[in-house]
C-alpha positions as CSV (number, residue, x, y, z in Angstrom):
1,M,1.6,-171.0,-105.4
2,K,-1.3,-168.7,-106.0
3,T,-1.3,-165.2,-104.5
4,N,-4.1,-163.9,-102.3
5,F,-5.2,-161.7,-105.1
6,Q,-5.6,-164.6,-107.5
7,I,-7.5,-166.6,-104.9
8,M,-9.9,-163.7,-104.4
9,I,-10.5,-163.3,-108.2
10,E,-11.3,-167.0,-108.4
11,L,-13.7,-166.8,-105.5
12,L,-15.5,-163.8,-107.1
13,A,-15.8,-165.7,-110.4
14,V,-17.8,-168.5,-108.7
15,I,-20.1,-166.3,-106.6
16,P,-23.4,-165.6,-108.4
17,R,-23.5,-162.1,-109.8
18,H,-26.6,-161.0,-107.9
19,F,-25.0,-162.0,-104.6
20,F,-21.9,-160.0,-105.6
21,L,-24.0,-157.0,-106.5
22,I,-25.9,-157.2,-103.2
23,F,-22.5,-157.4,-101.4
24,C,-21.2,-154.3,-103.2
25,V,-24.4,-152.4,-102.4
26,F,-24.1,-153.4,-98.8
27,V,-20.5,-152.3,-98.6
28,Y,-21.3,-149.0,-100.3
29,L,-24.2,-148.3,-97.9
30,S,-22.0,-149.1,-94.9
31,I,-19.4,-146.7,-96.2
32,V,-22.0,-144.0,-96.6
33,R,-23.4,-144.6,-93.1
34,S,-19.9,-144.4,-91.5
35,L,-18.9,-141.2,-93.4
36,R,-22.2,-139.4,-93.6
37,Y,-22.3,-138.3,-89.9
38,K,-18.5,-138.0,-89.5
39,R,-18.5,-134.2,-90.0
40,C,-21.4,-133.8,-87.6
41,H,-19.7,-135.9,-84.9
42,K,-16.4,-134.0,-85.4
43,I,-18.2,-130.6,-84.8
44,K,-19.9,-131.9,-81.7
45,S,-16.7,-133.4,-80.3
46,K,-15.1,-130.0,-79.8
47,F,-17.7,-129.2,-77.1
48,V,-18.0,-132.4,-75.3
49,K,-15.8,-131.2,-72.4
50,R,-16.2,-127.4,-73.1
51,P,-19.4,-125.5,-72.3
52,L,-21.1,-123.8,-75.3
53,S,-20.6,-120.5,-73.5
54,E,-16.9,-120.7,-74.5
55,M,-17.6,-120.8,-78.3
56,T,-15.8,-117.9,-80.0
57,A,-16.9,-116.0,-83.0
58,K,-14.0,-117.6,-84.9
59,E,-15.2,-121.1,-84.0
60,A,-18.8,-120.2,-84.9
61,Y,-17.6,-119.0,-88.3
62,E,-15.7,-122.2,-88.9
63,I,-18.8,-124.3,-88.1
64,M,-21.0,-122.0,-90.3
65,Q,-18.5,-122.6,-93.1
66,Q,-18.9,-126.3,-92.9
67,L,-22.7,-126.1,-92.7
68,Q,-23.2,-123.7,-95.6
69,E,-20.4,-125.0,-97.9
70,L,-20.4,-128.7,-97.3
71,E,-23.3,-130.1,-95.2
72,F,-26.3,-128.1,-96.4
73,P,-25.3,-125.7,-99.2
74,Y,-28.6,-125.9,-101.0
75,N,-31.0,-125.2,-98.1
76,F,-28.6,-122.8,-96.4
77,H,-28.7,-120.6,-99.4
78,N,-32.5,-121.0,-99.8
79,S,-33.0,-120.0,-96.2
80,L,-31.1,-116.8,-96.8
81,S,-33.3,-116.0,-99.8
82,F,-36.5,-116.8,-97.8
83,G,-35.3,-114.6,-94.9
84,L,-35.2,-111.7,-97.4
85,L,-38.6,-112.6,-98.9
86,K,-40.2,-112.3,-95.4
87,T,-39.5,-108.6,-95.4
88,A,-42.4,-108.2,-97.8
89,G,-44.7,-109.3,-95.0
90,I,-43.7,-106.6,-92.5
91,P,-45.7,-103.4,-93.4
92,T,-43.1,-100.8,-92.2
93,I,-40.4,-102.5,-94.3
94,S,-42.5,-103.1,-97.4
95,K,-43.8,-99.5,-97.3
96,L,-40.3,-98.1,-97.3
97,L,-39.0,-100.5,-100.1
98,V,-42.0,-99.6,-102.3
99,A,-41.5,-95.9,-101.7
100,T,-37.8,-95.9,-102.5
101,G,-38.4,-97.6,-105.8
102,N,-35.3,-99.9,-105.3
103,L,-37.5,-102.9,-106.0
104,S,-39.4,-101.5,-109.0
105,Q,-39.5,-103.6,-112.1
106,K,-36.5,-101.7,-113.5
107,N,-34.3,-101.9,-110.4
108,A,-35.4,-105.2,-108.8
109,S,-32.7,-107.5,-110.3
110,K,-29.9,-105.2,-109.2
111,R,-31.4,-104.6,-105.8
112,A,-31.7,-108.4,-105.3
113,A,-28.1,-108.9,-106.5
114,D,-26.7,-106.2,-104.2
115,T,-28.5,-107.6,-101.2
116,E,-27.3,-111.1,-101.9
117,V,-23.7,-109.8,-102.4
118,L,-23.6,-108.0,-99.1
119,L,-25.2,-110.8,-97.1
120,A,-23.0,-113.4,-98.8
121,E,-19.9,-111.3,-97.9
122,V,-21.0,-111.2,-94.3
123,Q,-22.0,-114.9,-94.1
124,Y,-19.0,-116.4,-96.0
125,S,-16.2,-114.2,-94.7
126,D,-14.0,-114.6,-91.6
127,P,-15.3,-112.1,-89.0
128,T,-11.9,-110.5,-88.7
129,S,-11.4,-110.2,-92.5
130,E,-11.5,-106.8,-94.3
131,R,-14.3,-108.1,-96.5
132,Y,-16.5,-108.9,-93.5
133,L,-15.9,-105.6,-91.9
134,Q,-16.5,-103.6,-95.1
135,A,-19.7,-105.5,-95.8
136,V,-21.1,-104.8,-92.2
137,A,-20.0,-101.2,-92.5
138,R,-21.7,-100.9,-96.0
139,I,-25.0,-102.4,-94.8
140,S,-24.9,-100.1,-91.8
141,F,-24.4,-97.1,-94.0
142,L,-27.2,-98.0,-96.4
143,H,-29.6,-98.3,-93.4
144,S,-28.3,-95.2,-91.5
145,R,-30.4,-92.5,-93.1
146,Y,-33.6,-94.5,-92.7
147,R,-32.8,-95.3,-89.1
148,S,-32.0,-91.7,-88.2
149,S,-35.3,-90.6,-89.8
150,G,-37.3,-93.3,-88.1
151,K,-38.4,-94.9,-91.4
152,I,-36.6,-98.2,-90.3
153,L,-37.4,-99.3,-86.8
154,D,-34.9,-101.1,-84.6
155,E,-37.4,-103.9,-84.3
156,D,-37.5,-104.2,-88.1
157,L,-33.7,-104.6,-88.2
158,L,-33.9,-107.1,-85.3
159,H,-36.5,-109.0,-87.3
160,T,-34.3,-109.1,-90.4
161,L,-31.4,-110.4,-88.3
162,S,-33.6,-112.9,-86.5
163,S,-35.0,-114.2,-89.8
164,G,-31.5,-115.4,-90.7
165,V,-31.6,-117.6,-87.6
166,V,-35.3,-118.7,-87.9
167,E,-35.2,-119.6,-91.6
168,T,-31.8,-121.4,-91.3
169,F,-33.2,-123.5,-88.4
170,R,-36.5,-124.1,-90.2
171,F,-35.1,-125.0,-93.6
172,I,-32.5,-127.4,-92.3
173,D,-34.6,-129.1,-89.6
174,K,-37.6,-129.5,-91.9
175,F,-36.1,-130.1,-95.4
176,E,-32.6,-131.5,-94.9
177,W,-31.3,-135.1,-94.3
178,R,-30.6,-134.4,-90.6
179,T,-31.5,-131.7,-88.1
180,L,-29.0,-129.3,-86.5
181,T,-27.2,-130.2,-83.3
182,D,-27.2,-127.9,-80.3
183,V,-23.5,-127.0,-81.1
184,E,-24.5,-126.0,-84.7
185,R,-27.5,-124.0,-83.5
186,C,-25.2,-122.3,-80.9
187,A,-22.7,-121.4,-83.7
188,I,-25.5,-119.8,-85.7
189,G,-26.6,-117.8,-82.6
190,V,-23.0,-116.7,-81.9
191,F,-22.6,-115.6,-85.5
192,H,-25.8,-113.5,-85.6
193,K,-25.1,-111.9,-82.2
194,N,-21.7,-110.8,-83.4
195,L,-23.3,-109.5,-86.6
196,G,-26.1,-107.7,-84.7
197,E,-23.6,-106.0,-82.4
198,G,-21.5,-104.9,-85.4
199,M,-24.6,-103.3,-86.9
200,E,-25.6,-101.8,-83.6
201,I,-29.0,-103.5,-83.5
202,P,-30.4,-103.3,-80.0
203,F,-31.3,-106.6,-78.4
204,T,-33.6,-105.0,-75.8
205,P,-36.8,-106.7,-76.9
206,L,-35.3,-110.1,-76.0
207,P,-36.2,-111.3,-72.5
208,S,-32.6,-112.0,-71.3
209,C,-31.1,-108.8,-72.6
210,K,-30.5,-107.3,-69.2
211,E,-29.1,-110.3,-67.4
212,G,-27.4,-111.8,-70.5
213,W,-27.6,-115.1,-72.3
214,R,-26.0,-118.3,-71.2
215,N,-24.6,-119.1,-74.7
216,G,-25.3,-118.8,-78.4
217,L,-28.0,-121.5,-78.2
218,H,-29.9,-119.6,-75.6
219,F,-29.6,-116.4,-77.6
220,A,-30.7,-118.1,-80.8
221,N,-33.7,-119.7,-79.2
222,E,-34.9,-116.3,-77.7
223,L,-34.3,-114.6,-81.1
224,E,-36.4,-117.3,-82.8
225,E,-39.3,-117.0,-80.3
226,W,-39.2,-113.2,-80.5
227,C,-39.2,-113.3,-84.4
228,Y,-42.3,-115.4,-84.6
229,G,-44.1,-113.2,-82.0
230,Y,-43.1,-110.0,-83.8
231,E,-44.3,-111.3,-87.1
232,K,-47.7,-112.3,-85.7
233,K,-48.0,-109.0,-84.0
234,V,-47.2,-106.6,-86.9
235,S,-47.9,-108.6,-90.0
236,G,-51.1,-107.9,-91.9
237,R,-52.2,-107.7,-95.5
238,T,-51.4,-104.2,-96.8
239,Q,-51.1,-102.8,-100.3
240,S,-47.4,-102.3,-99.9
241,N,-47.0,-105.9,-98.7
242,M,-48.8,-107.2,-101.8
243,V,-47.0,-105.0,-104.2
244,L,-43.6,-105.9,-102.8
245,A,-44.5,-109.6,-102.7
246,R,-45.5,-109.6,-106.4
247,R,-42.2,-108.0,-107.3
248,I,-40.1,-110.4,-105.3
249,M,-42.0,-113.4,-106.7
250,G,-41.4,-112.0,-110.2
251,V,-37.7,-111.8,-109.5
252,A,-37.7,-115.4,-108.1
253,T,-39.4,-116.9,-111.1
254,A,-37.9,-114.8,-113.9
255,S,-35.5,-117.5,-115.2
256,V,-38.2,-120.2,-115.0
257,P,-40.1,-121.2,-118.2
258,S,-43.5,-119.4,-118.2
259,F,-45.4,-122.7,-118.1
260,M,-43.6,-123.6,-114.9
261,R,-44.0,-120.3,-113.1
262,P,-47.3,-121.2,-111.3
263,I,-45.6,-124.4,-110.1
264,M,-42.5,-122.4,-108.8
265,K,-44.8,-119.9,-107.1
266,G,-46.6,-122.9,-105.5
267,V,-43.3,-124.3,-104.2
268,I,-42.4,-120.9,-102.7
269,T,-45.8,-120.4,-101.0
270,A,-45.8,-124.0,-99.7
271,T,-42.5,-123.4,-98.1
272,M,-43.6,-120.2,-96.3
273,D,-45.1,-119.8,-92.8
274,E,-48.9,-119.5,-93.2
275,H,-49.1,-116.1,-91.3
276,M,-46.5,-114.5,-93.6
277,R,-48.1,-115.9,-96.8
278,I,-51.4,-114.3,-95.8
279,S,-49.7,-111.1,-94.9
280,M,-48.2,-110.9,-98.4
281,G,-51.5,-111.7,-100.1
282,L,-50.2,-114.8,-101.8
283,E,-52.5,-117.6,-102.8
284,N,-52.2,-120.9,-101.0
285,T,-50.6,-123.9,-102.8
286,S,-53.1,-126.4,-104.1
287,P,-53.3,-129.6,-101.9
288,I,-52.1,-131.8,-104.8
289,L,-49.0,-129.7,-105.5
290,A,-48.3,-129.4,-101.8
291,S,-48.4,-133.2,-101.5
292,I,-46.1,-133.7,-104.4
293,I,-43.6,-131.2,-103.0
294,H,-43.7,-133.0,-99.6
295,V,-43.1,-136.4,-101.2
296,V,-40.2,-135.0,-103.3
297,R,-38.6,-133.5,-100.2
298,V,-39.0,-136.8,-98.2
299,I,-37.4,-138.7,-101.1
300,R,-34.5,-136.2,-101.3
301,K,-33.9,-136.6,-97.5
302,F,-33.8,-140.4,-97.8
303,I,-31.5,-140.5,-100.8
304,I,-29.0,-138.0,-99.3
305,R,-29.0,-139.7,-95.9
306,H,-28.5,-143.3,-97.1
307,F,-27.0,-143.1,-100.6
308,H,-24.9,-139.9,-100.9
309,L,-21.3,-139.7,-99.7
310,P,-20.6,-136.5,-97.9
311,R,-19.4,-133.6,-100.0
312,P,-15.6,-133.5,-100.1
313,N,-13.7,-130.3,-99.4
314,F,-12.7,-129.8,-103.1
315,M,-16.5,-129.5,-103.9
316,R,-17.2,-126.7,-101.4
317,V,-20.1,-124.5,-102.6
318,K,-18.9,-120.9,-102.9
319,I,-21.4,-118.1,-103.4
320,V,-18.7,-115.4,-103.8
321,A,-15.2,-115.7,-105.1
322,D,-12.4,-116.3,-102.6
323,A,-10.0,-114.0,-104.4
324,P,-10.4,-110.8,-106.5
325,N,-10.7,-111.0,-110.3
326,P,-7.1,-110.7,-111.5
327,A,-8.2,-108.5,-114.4
328,S,-10.1,-105.9,-112.3
329,G,-9.2,-106.4,-108.7
330,L,-12.9,-106.7,-107.9
331,Y,-14.9,-109.6,-106.5
332,N,-17.3,-111.8,-108.5
333,I,-20.4,-113.7,-107.3
334,H,-21.1,-117.1,-108.7
335,K,-24.9,-117.2,-108.6
336,Y,-27.6,-115.0,-110.1
337,V,-31.4,-115.1,-110.3
338,V,-32.6,-112.7,-113.0
339,H,-29.7,-110.8,-114.6
340,P,-26.0,-111.8,-114.2
341,W,-24.9,-108.9,-112.1
342,Y,-21.2,-109.2,-111.0
343,V,-20.9,-112.7,-112.5
344,K,-17.6,-113.5,-114.4
345,P,-18.4,-114.8,-117.9
346,S,-16.5,-118.1,-117.6
347,F,-17.2,-121.0,-120.0
348,G,-19.4,-122.7,-117.5
349,Q,-21.4,-119.6,-116.8
350,R,-22.0,-118.9,-120.5
351,W,-22.5,-122.5,-121.8
352,G,-23.5,-124.6,-118.7
353,L,-27.0,-126.0,-118.1
354,K,-28.3,-122.9,-116.3
355,A,-27.1,-120.7,-119.2
356,W,-29.1,-122.8,-121.7
357,V,-32.2,-122.7,-119.5
358,V,-31.9,-118.9,-119.2
359,K,-31.4,-118.6,-123.0
360,W,-34.3,-120.8,-123.9
361,F,-36.8,-119.9,-121.1
362,G,-35.6,-116.9,-119.1
363,T,-34.3,-113.5,-119.9
364,G,-31.9,-114.8,-122.5
365,I,-29.1,-112.9,-120.9
366,V,-26.1,-114.8,-119.6
367,P,-22.8,-113.6,-118.1
368,G,-20.8,-111.6,-120.6
369,D,-23.8,-110.5,-122.7
370,L,-24.4,-106.8,-123.3
371,G,-20.8,-105.8,-122.6
372,D,-20.3,-104.2,-119.1
373,L,-24.0,-103.5,-118.4
374,Y,-24.1,-106.2,-115.7
375,R,-20.6,-105.5,-114.5
376,P,-18.9,-108.8,-115.2
377,Q,-15.7,-107.3,-113.9
378,G,-17.1,-107.6,-110.3
379,Y,-18.0,-105.4,-107.4
380,D,-16.3,-103.2,-104.8
381,I,-17.9,-104.0,-101.4
382,R,-17.5,-100.3,-100.5
383,T,-19.8,-99.1,-103.3
384,V,-22.4,-101.9,-103.5
385,G,-26.0,-100.6,-103.3
386,P,-28.6,-98.5,-105.1
387,T,-27.2,-96.5,-108.0
388,A,-27.8,-93.2,-106.1
389,Q,-25.7,-94.4,-103.2
390,E,-22.7,-95.7,-105.2
391,G,-19.5,-94.0,-104.2
392,K,-21.2,-92.4,-101.2
393,G,-20.4,-93.1,-97.5
394,I,-16.8,-94.2,-98.0
395,G,-15.6,-91.9,-95.2
396,E,-18.3,-93.0,-92.8
397,M,-17.6,-96.6,-93.6
398,E,-13.8,-96.3,-93.0
399,V,-14.6,-94.9,-89.5
400,N,-17.0,-97.8,-88.9
401,V,-14.5,-100.4,-90.1
402,E,-11.9,-99.1,-87.7
403,K,-14.5,-99.2,-84.9
404,L,-15.4,-102.8,-85.8
405,R,-11.8,-103.8,-86.0
406,G,-11.2,-102.6,-82.5
407,Q,-13.9,-104.9,-81.1
408,K,-13.0,-108.4,-80.0
409,E,-14.6,-110.4,-82.8
410,M,-12.6,-113.5,-81.9
411,S,-13.5,-113.5,-78.2
412,C,-16.4,-115.4,-76.8
413,P,-19.6,-113.2,-77.1
414,F,-21.0,-114.9,-74.0
415,S,-18.1,-114.7,-71.7
416,F,-18.4,-112.8,-68.4
417,G,-18.7,-109.1,-69.0
418,N,-19.6,-109.5,-72.6
419,M,-23.1,-111.0,-72.4
420,R,-25.3,-108.1,-73.5
């Protein structure tokens, strides 16, 4: 008697190949459809019977992890970079950055790497971890002397914080295969409120500051609305804006072949809000290139939504290393733009596709080149920053870390008595 398996093989043998191929494609697309939204539904299910006002900072972090490491790693990271680019369109910020020289041609790549390291440590670390607390304390210290002298306004810091919300919302909703749910938007709001409180950024310009916000979604929506209003109020084409914008664009396109740099600049300007592009003095993208970019993004959305299986846990995208470098006890970052600051010279980093692109078309410098110049051994969070500030502020940071540790990071930021 034939087994079921033998019968199935015989049936497949008589089915025309094109029908079998169509059947396989149908099965695959059905599997993609059933799995593609599974993570999204799981995140939403936790707040079907619970109000968003009960979301804790821990829960917000866990949702953020899934969004930035599994669901939308590409555009989550891009939104972070664009949030920093927007600082070039705010005159008070650009004037200070140009004056300090930290974004001069000589220092730009290290400044960009230091900024990315600190923001990645904040965004990818548990809010109760030592790494998160040290990163928040370090950012606060580096800003402290400019805040006390009035060179950095509280509104500028609130704008920098709110840009993280605005650009994340904009990039994912506009360029990704699906939009964010209210639960996910709430998590991003909770995360940024927790961060803003840790950095002692006043929320007084927001309409509901006195009476408090209903939940993280309410907070994020107000922050988004305020951010756009502030940009339109203070942005304007100034010399410092244009100088800073040119330097940042130079950093962003340094590893791109010279013949492709105008295209890359066009991609960047096509992605920006119009009022910020004008404020930075950047040329508009040509209509033809803008149309091509739009078509490519639409195709990408369609392919990911209908043909890509969701990213599995073992393929999580990590910007910074989970554990210290065993040889140095310091942490490494996995991505770089211009020079490989703090990148461990692994085989993939030295001989992978990006390494060859950098060697042929970019700076020619890959991780491990030029000895310890780009600190392949890693970084100490407590000393990250401009060379003149390295090793400074350790005492102040330790005090701030203890203060942050005493706060209730894991509680709900929007519970009664903790709404402002």
